[in-house]
C-alpha positions, 0 to 999 in steps of 0.5 A: 370317469366324469361328465361336462356340459358345454354349450356349443354350435353346429352351423349349417351354413358357413361361418362367413356366409352366416355373417353376411346374412346377419348385416343383411338383416341388419340393414333390412332393420336399420330404416325401421329402427331409424323411423322408430317403427312399432314392431321393429324389436319383434322383426329383430327376433324374427331375424334372430330366430332364423339365424339361430336355427341356421347356427344350430346351437346345442348343449354337448354333454362329454363323458371324460376318462381323466389321466393323472399327471406325471411328475418326473423324478431325476436322480444324480448318480454321478461320481460327484454326489458320490465322493460324499457319503453324506450327499449320495446318502441324502439323494437316496433318503430324499428319493424314497421320501418322493416316491412314498409321497407321490404314491399316495396321490392318486391323481399323480404318477411318478417316473424316476429316471437315473442320471448315469455318471458320464465320463469325460463328458461330465454330469449329462442331466438334461441329455437324460431329461430328453430321453425320458421326455421321449415317453411322456405326452408334454400335456401330462407332464406336471413337473421336473424334480432334480436330486443333485449336487447342481454340478451340471455340465449340459445346462442349455447355454441359451436357457431353453427348456425342453418340457416347454413353458408352464412345467417348473424344474425343482432342484433339491440338493444335498448338502448345506449352503457355504460348503468348501472344497480345495482343488488342484487345477492343472493349467498345463501338463504335457503328455510327453518329454524329451530324455534328458530334458525337463517339463513344466507342470503349471497349476492352481490351489484353489479353495472354492466357497471361501470368500477371501482365499489366501495362505499356503497349502502343502503340494506333496510330489511323488514319482513312479513310487519314489520318495515324496517331496513337499512344498508350500504352495500360495492358494490361488496363485499359478505354480510351476514344477520342473520335471526331469525326463530321465528315461523312455516310457511312461512315468507317473506324477501324484501331486497331492494338496493337503486337506482344508478342514471342513471341505466336502471332500479331498478327493480333488485334491490329487491329480495324477499325471501321466508323463510319456518320455521319448528319445529326441534323435538318437546318437550313435557311434559305430566303430568297424575294424577290418572291412569285412562282408557284413560292415554294410549291414551295420551302416545300413540298418543304422542309416535306415532309421531317421531318428539315428544321428550315425558317426561311423568310422572304419579302420581301413589301416592299422597302425602297424602297416608300413608298405611305403604308401605316401602320406598324401594317398592316406586318409586326409583325417586322423581319427579322432580317438581323444574327442571321441572316446573322452571328451564326447563319449557320453553324448552317444545313446549307443556304441557298436564294435564291429569286429574290431581288434585292439591294434594300439588305435585305443589306448587303455584309457580310453578303454576304460572310458568306454567302461565306465560309459557303460557302468554309468548307463551307456549302451555298448554293442559288440559284433565279434569275429575271428579277431576276437580270440587272441592278443588283440581281442577286446576281451584282453582290454579293460573294456573285457570287465564289462563284456559278458563272456570270454574267448576260448583259446585259440584252438578251441575257439572258432568254430567253422561248420554250417548251422542254422541259430537257435533261439534259447529257452530263455530267448523264447521269453525275452522280448528280444527273440520272443516270436521272431519270424522263422525262429524255432518253437517247440515243435519246429526247427528254425527256418531262417537261413545257415550261418557258418562261424561261431566263437566260442566263449565261457560265459561270465554273466547275462543271458544267452538268447540264440545259441550257434554251432554246438548250442555254444552262445550266440546272442549274450545280453547283460546289464552292468552297472546302470548300462547294458552290453550285447555280444554277438558271436558271430560276423555272418548275420550279413547272410541273412541280408544277402538272402543266402539260404532263404535269409532271416530277419537280421534288421528286425533281430538288431533293432530289437537289440539295439532298442533294448540296450537304449532301454526302449520300454516295450523291450524290457524282459522284467517289467510290470504295467498296469492300465485303467479303462472303464473302471477296470485295472488291467495288469501285465507282468513279463519275466525270463522266470519259467515258474508260475507268476505270483500274485500281485499285490493291488493299493487303491488310492484310499490306501486299501490293499487286495491280492489278485491272481495273474494267468500265465500267457506265452513268451513269458506274459501273464496278465490280470484284471481288476475293478478300479472304480475309485479314482486316483493313483493305483499301484501294483507290486509283484513282491520285486517290480511296482506298476502305477495307473491313474483312473482319472484325467488330469481336469475331470469335470466331475471332480472340478467342484464337490460342492453341492452348489446351485449357480448353474441350474438357478437361472433355469429353475427361476424362469421356470418358476421352480424352487432350489431347496436344500435337503441336508443335515435335517432340512428333509424333503419340502412338501409337494402340492398340485397347484393350478395353472397360473399360480406360483409353483412354490412356497415356503416349505413346499413346492408344486406340480401342475394341475394338468388336467389331460383327459380322453373322451369316451362318449359325447351326447349333444341336445339340440337348443332350437330343434325344428319342431320348435323352431317353426312355432317360435318364428310364427309367433313372432311373425304374428306379434311384430304384424300385429304390433305394426298394424295398430 
């Protein structure tokens, strides 16, 4: 509490009217002043007393309650300040030091605000400042101190200072002047590529804080955990890397530049790029044997997909048939056997045989070509009927070596009876048939329509997903070498497409089967995937094994490992999660498979420059009269002093906070200087003196 005295007026009349009266008085005195009449000054005194009485001068005494000034301390908690342990320690020590110093200053109140991590938006220091200013009266703000490495990404582009004029901004930076940092900056990184083609990455390795960056740096590339590839890259010049897209689905590309001696941190020496492989238009070869009711089902399915280029041949007339039909009434073109099964076979993504019988149209050489096509990574789908039994069966050709089953003898192979296809125990966990609409469950029978024929076989390999009459295998999938094979042991799936007995999901079943054959990632039955969102690592595993899921090993970017359990779910799935705050490449392994996840974008703002560097904020610091000081490596926090308005707010070894002297008036006492009891005697006395002076 304190008091202050001030001289004040409480005029009876408006100021403009008092001014007019003063002018009239001056005009009345002017003739006497020009004649140098006696008593003119006493008249002036009388007029002055009259005007003073009307103005009512008074002495005002105020009782004030002084409010303390407010100092705002912004503490940068973004990732760029935490990658270096020395920077983080210096900021935390400075915060404690400032709190202790200002805690001893009775007239200053300290408010501390943390600047959180802004993700892809970078450090939002001025957004945090504006939120803090909403709770601080502008008349009490003495100054703003920013504990930061200077890497702020929301500096006002027009140089405006939210707290207003007179409030200094002081930047206190960890580290030291002249720090260096090496980084990889991506210029172009495609997010996807076409399978079978290549994409190009463009990048630059830069040395920040180096006057003349030159020389070479070793760049190591690792793709999906494969063996690393190292090459020398010139510093400061664009470098291009060509990457072939070998499969559909995501691939994680890890790029690491060698560490520069003395740099702040090597965190931004690494970038992780996720590259998704997508298929262009799929080329499918469909070869139908003798015409049958289900032939249209396959053609309709494949033609309905705009991403499929279909080549379809139907064998309408076998070569051995001789019915004296004139040549001009036969097909206009011959079946292009050599072109399809030797010259262009590997251009197809999927080959489908629908009720095809080997009647000499495809010689054994071409059958071996198809088998080698599968082993080398091709996809084969075979749908069979009665022709699969006997000497014309595909199982009796060189192609039979890649088929997962062989037919029984003709007396036992063909079962013609009504049944509803069932999903097997393995099929309930396989993504091709898991959750198929209308399928059987542990408590319910299948609700889809009946079929009437099954070809019994002797299984040799593969996984049976569906069962037919007498629990015989109906749909068998197998992996052969690098390729895949699907065998459908009935030709009655077309009944579902016609809606017979309620129909069934024939289109979905065939779509999933075809996509599994072409290695679509979402249909892999043995798979391990991972992703990182909001600092959490999410793991998903899928397997046909019915046992409890194993624990996974998580390898962090710094090489440390830990174990994490997975929770079993339906359909062979298991999931788990773990914290993953460190930037970089995370690796997950279940003992058989590996997955990778990247925890940072290609060019994160927080890691674009890890040096403590004032250039972004220096124009604003200078404009507000503040100071930029280093507080690392023994420099310590500068002295903090209160300074009056109009004085410098920084000097050698110290920074200043403005004295705002804001207060609240708690009481007012006014003492009139010309009260009526005094005014009347004075006016009469002056008038008498003026009269006597003029009477002489």
